Structures are given as structure tokens and as C-alpha cells.
N, C-alpha and C positions, 0 to 999 in steps of 0.2 A: 504494500500500500504506500502511496506517495505521501510525503510530509504535507500536512494540510496547511494551506494559506487562504486568506479571505479573498472575496471577489475584488478584482482590480478596479480602481477608480481613475487611474491616470497612467500614462505611458512614461517610462523612464526616458527623460529628455535626451540623455546621452546617446541612446540608441538611434535617434533621428539622424545622426551624422553618418549612418552606414552608406554603403555604395549605392550608386544610382541605379535606375531601371535598366534591365537588359534589353537590347534591341529586339523587337519582334520581326520575324520574317515569314515568308509564305509557308515555309516548312516547319515553323515552330510547333512544338508539342503543347500539351496541356498540363496544368497543375490543379490538383484539388487539395486544399489545405484544411486540416481538421484540428480541433482543439485538443483531442485526447487519444492516447494510445489504447486505452482500455476498450474502446468500442468494438474492436475486432478480436478481443482476447477471450480466453476461456472464462474469465471471471464475469464477463458481461454479455458476450455475443449470444443472442437468441434469434428467433426467426426474422425479426425486422433488421437486425444488424447483418444477418446473412444476406438478405435481399439487398441491403446497402452495399455490401462487399461485391456482389456480382454486378450490380448496376455501375459501381465505381470502376471496376475492371473494364466493363464494356465501353464506358464513356472514355476512359483514358486511352484505351487501345483503338477505339473507333470501330470495333468489330466484336463479335461474340466468341472470338478465339484469338490467341496470341500468346507471346512470351512475357512473363512477369517475373522480376527479381524482387522477392519479398525479404527484406533485411529485418531480422527479428531483434527487437530492442533488449529482450531478456528472455530467460528460460522459465520464469515464474508465470503463474496463471493470470497476472495482471498486465503482462507485457508481451505475451506470445501471440500467435495467430491460432485461434481455436480450431479444433478438429472439424467442427461444422463449417467454419469458413473455408478451410483448406479443401474439404470434400466438395463444397458447393462450387468453388472456383474450378476445380478439376472436372466436375460433372458438366459445368457450363461450357467446357472446351478450352480452358486456359491451361497452358503449361507453366507451372509456377515453380521456380527455384527458390527454396527456403535456405537462408544462410544467416550466420551470425557475423560474417566477415564484413568489415568496412573498407577493405583494401581493394578498390576497384578503379581501374583506369577508364578513361573516356571510351576507348575502343571496346573494353569489356562490357561497359554499360550498354553500348550501342547494339550489342547482340540481342538485347531485350527491348520490347515495345514499351514497357512501363516499369517503374521502380517504386516500391513501397518502402518508406524509410522515415525513422525518427532517430533520436540519439540513442546510444547504447546505455544500458544500466548494469552496473553502477559506474562504468568507466567513462561515460560521457563522450564517446566517439561519434563522429559523423563523417559523411562523405565530404570531400573537398567541395566547398560551396561553388567555386568557379567552374570546376569540372561538371558538377551537377547542372549548373546554369547552361553550360555549353551543350550538355546532353539535351536539355529542353529546346534550346535554340536550333538544334539539329534535327528535331522531330520527335525526340523521346518524351514520354509523359511521366509525371511524378505524383504520387500520393504522399504527402508529408504531414506528420502529426506531431503535436506537442504533448505535454502532460506526462512525460516519462519519469521525471523526478531525479534527484531529490531537491535540487535547487532550481527554482523558476528563473531566477536571475541568470544563473549559469546556462540553463537550457535556452533561454531567449538569446543570449549572446552567441550561442553556437548556431541556432537555426536562422537568426535574422540576416546574417550575411548572404544566405541563399534567398530566403523569401522576400527580402527587401528589394532585391533586383526585379521582382515581379509585383511590386506595389503592395506588399503585406508586411506585417510585423507582429510577432508574438509578444504578449504582455510579460512583464517580469514578476507577476504574481500568479499563483494558481487560482482557479475560479470556484472551486468547491462544488461543482455541478456533478450530480450522479445520473441525470437524465435530462433530456430537453425535448419539447414538442417540436414537430416538423410541420411547417406550413408550405414550404416551397414545393413546386411541381417540377423542378429541374430533373433531368433524366437520372442523375445519381440518386435522387431522393424519391423517385417515383415508387409509389406503393408503400412508403414509409411514413408512419405517423409520429414516431418518437424514436430517439436513439439513446442508448445508455452510454455512460462515461464513468470516470472515476477521479474527478478533480483535475480537469484539464487546464489549458491556457488559452484565454480569449485572444483572438486576433484583432488587428486594426487595419483598415484600409488607408494607405498613404496618399492616394489620389495622384500617383505619379504615372499611371498608365491607364488608358481607357479599356484595357483588356482584362482588368481585374474587377471582380464583383463579389460582394458578400451574398451568399444564397440563403443563409439562416443566421439570424442575429439574436443577441441578448442585450437588452438595454442599449447602451451606446457602443457595444462591441460586436464581434463576429465569431460565430462558432464554426461555420463552414464557409469556405470561399473558393472561388475558381479563378484561374488565369487561362484565358482562351482567346487567341487573336481572331478567331472566327465568330466569337460570341456577338450576337445582336439581340438586344433586349426586345421582348415581345411588345412591351409598352414603354416607349421612350419617355424619359422624364422631361418636364419643363417647369418653369416657375419655382425656383428653389424655395425650400421651407426655412422658417425662422427657428433658431435654437429653442428648445424647451428646457424644462428644469433639470434634465440630464446633462445639459451643456452642449448637446448636439441636436441638429434638426432631425425630425422624424422622416422616415423614408417609406415610399409606396412602391411596391413591385407588382407587376402583372405576370402570372405564370400560366402555362397551359397552351391554348391555341386561339388564333384569331378567326378560326372558322366558325361561322354561325351554325353550320350543320353539326360540327363536333360538340358545340355548346359546352366547352370546357375552359372556363376562365376562372382563375382564382386571384383575388386581390389580397395582398399581404402588406400590412402596416407594421413597421418595426422601428426600433430606436425610440419607442414611446416611453413616457414615464410609467413606472410600475403601478399596477392595480388601478388603472383609470379606464373609464368608459368612453366609447366612441362609436362612430358609424361612418360608412362610406357614402360618397356623393357621386352623382353622375350627371353629365350634361353634354350636349352636342357643341356647346359654345365655350371657347376659352376667353379668359379675361383676367383682370387683376383688381381686387378690392383689398386695400391694406387695412389690417386690424378691424375687420367687420364686427360690429356689435361689441367692441371692446376686446376682441380676441387678441392674443399676442401674435397671431400669424397672419398669413395672406390667403385669401380665398382666390383661387386661380381658375374657377369656372363661374360662368354667369348665365343669364338667360333662364331657360326652364331647367331648374336644378331638382333632380330627384334624390330623395334621401332613403337609404337602406335602413330606415329606423325600425323595420320589423326584424332586423338582424343586428341589434345592438350587441357590441362585444366588450369584453374587459381584457386589458393588456396583461393582467396577472403579474407574476414575479419576473417574467422574461421580457416584459415590455413589448409584446407583439400580439397581434391577432390577425385572423384571416377569414374570408368568406368565399364560397363558391357562388359565382354570379350566374343566375338563370337568364340566358340571353333572350329567351322568349318572354321574359317578364321583368324588364328593367323599370324601376319606379320613376315616375315623372309626376309633376304637380296635378295633371289631369287624370292620372291613373297609369298603370303599368303598360309598357309598349314592348314590342319585339324589335330587337336589333336587326337591321336589314343589311344585306350584302352591299358593300361599298360605302356604308356610313362610317363616319369618324366620331368616336365617343371619347370623352375625357372623364377621368376619375380622380378623386381626391378623398382624403380621410380627415374628418373632424374628430377631435378628442379633448377630454377634460385634462386639466393640469393644475398643480399648485406651484406658482412661480412668482413670488413666494406665497401669495394668497390665491384663492380660487379663481381660475381663469380657464381659457381654452386655447387651442392652437390647431394647426393644420400640418399634414405632411406636404411634401411636394406633390405635384400633379403628374399624371401620366396620360398619354394619348394613344389611341388604337384605331386603325382602320380595319374594318372587318371584311372577311372574304366570303 
């Protein structure tokens, strides 16, 4: 079990001086960064974690088969790859080489389509960060995880020279989380509603590359993030949000499909203050009203605004909530309407806050043209 430390509230400023972003190229691979080693271990992995592992391998490799180098952080049940995970990857068609060695040249890594890696325990070894970055730039993909222990400061200092090249940073405190709900419909998280962990390390987005995106957040941090030069958001953001009581602006994401026939759209609001109520808004018209009704934020949609007030949500301890949108019945002031092919709709989330007294705020807004 890792040494327990409390939820981080700030990034160690000294780590911000790490190396700059690695250049993306047409053949660049992908990265999926996770907060904790335990998720795929014997101590935690159940059916949803096994689903996650297979989804992860499929997304990293870009196929339902391929070669994976899985570097094991430790031999104990908290830092290994569980038998169920190993068997599921093999059954799915992946050739997985399990090893405890951290002595790999670029040429040796390039034999494999993807690498799974965190630091070793207790020796705190890691692959050469620049070699691993070259591997990604050359088309290889990486699953990197934190939370191995025992020192979060030391672990961050080892992982960040790699992940900071791709717009991410691990916190220098462990987060105390043993499970987290999943809202995102990203392919890695498809079919997953929660993932176990064992005191991981929250990530931060540095904003140094457009190819990095948090896909599952907790308060003002990130639990799971991707780097993918081919990534295009389903619902691009516009009209930036104003910071809330967490110190960061709340974020709205759209996941699923823009197809009206598929009727599969999920709206996810994150980086919200904990334990606050809110609901989503929809309109065909963009606009800007600053601090409407005394709110701290900006209303970025105008005209006929529909409120999803039949689906009021609470942000809970993780500062996030989500709804599935029925595209055949989107609320509007005159009643619900069906989204039509070719229409552009805009969405935003309103939520309560204490900053410092009772008030409200908004996420950024996103826009989608439906097919």
C-alpha cells in the first residue's frame, strides 16, 4: 500500500520549468495518462477495469491486435498486472511482453506498438524520458501511470520530464482516491462507469499543446488524459468560462456522436465546485451576457434557451456530473423539439457556487452541428 497523502490543492511551482512540448508529426503515436497504478492490479482490477484495459490497448495500438510491452512496477498485488487483465488482453488478440526491466533502447521499444509503464517500486526506475518521447514521436503509443509510491514528490519529478513534453504534469501529492465515477464516452472508457484506484496522483493540463485533453476530471485536476495529434473534439468549445471557487473555470465536454440517428450525446461538466447543483442549457443561438442575474460567469447562449431542469445534477465530491441528451426531445421554452440533420446547437452548464457567498456560475460553451 502506498504512503497516504491528502488531495492536492496546488502544483509545485518548481516543476513548471520542465522541458517544453515535443513536436507532433503525422506519424506521432498516442499517450493515455492515468493517475494510478492500482487500476490494473490484482488488488483492484474487476470487470470494469478489465474492459478498460482492453479498450486502452485497442485505442493505443489502433487495432484489436498488436504488440504491447507491459513494464511491471512491482511484484506485489498493488503494482502488478492482474491475471484477469493479462488473460483479457491475450484473448482480445494482443501479444503482451511482461517484464520488470527498465533497460530499453529506442530500437527495442520500437519493436512494440505500445508500452505500459510507470516507475518501479521501490527502486524508482523509469525509462529515459527523451527516448520514450522519441518513441511516441515515431509512432509508438504509451500508457503511463502514477501513484506507484512511496514519495509523490519523487515520483512526479521522475514522470514529469516525459509527460510535460506532451502538455501534462503529475501532482506532487497523492490524491487519496480509491474509486472514481466515469462520465466520458471516449473509446478507452466506453462501457465503463467507474474505475478503482489506490491513492493515485492527479494530473494537470499545461495548455502547451492542442493535442492534449483531460477525459475524466476531479475538481480542478485530471484523473485520465490523452495526447493524440488526430484528436478532434466532438463539440468544440467557445466563450471561455470564468474561474469558480476552485480557482479554475468549469469545463463542458461533449462525448458520443453527432449523428441524430445514433442519438448518443453525453454532456459532461467538470472542474465544478464540490457538492453543488446545476443543469445544462441548450440553444441554437450563440451570444454573450456577462454576469447575468448577478452570476459570477458568462452566459454564452441567447435566444430561445432550453433548460434541462428535469435532469438537475449534483457535482458530488468529484466536482463533475453528466447527462445523456435525448436528441428527439431537447427542451426549449415552447416545449421539447427534435434535433434535425444539419442544425447547429450550442450547450452550456449553469451551476451553484459559494464564492465566497452564495452565487452561480457557468462552464464554457460548446457547439455541435448534427449529421
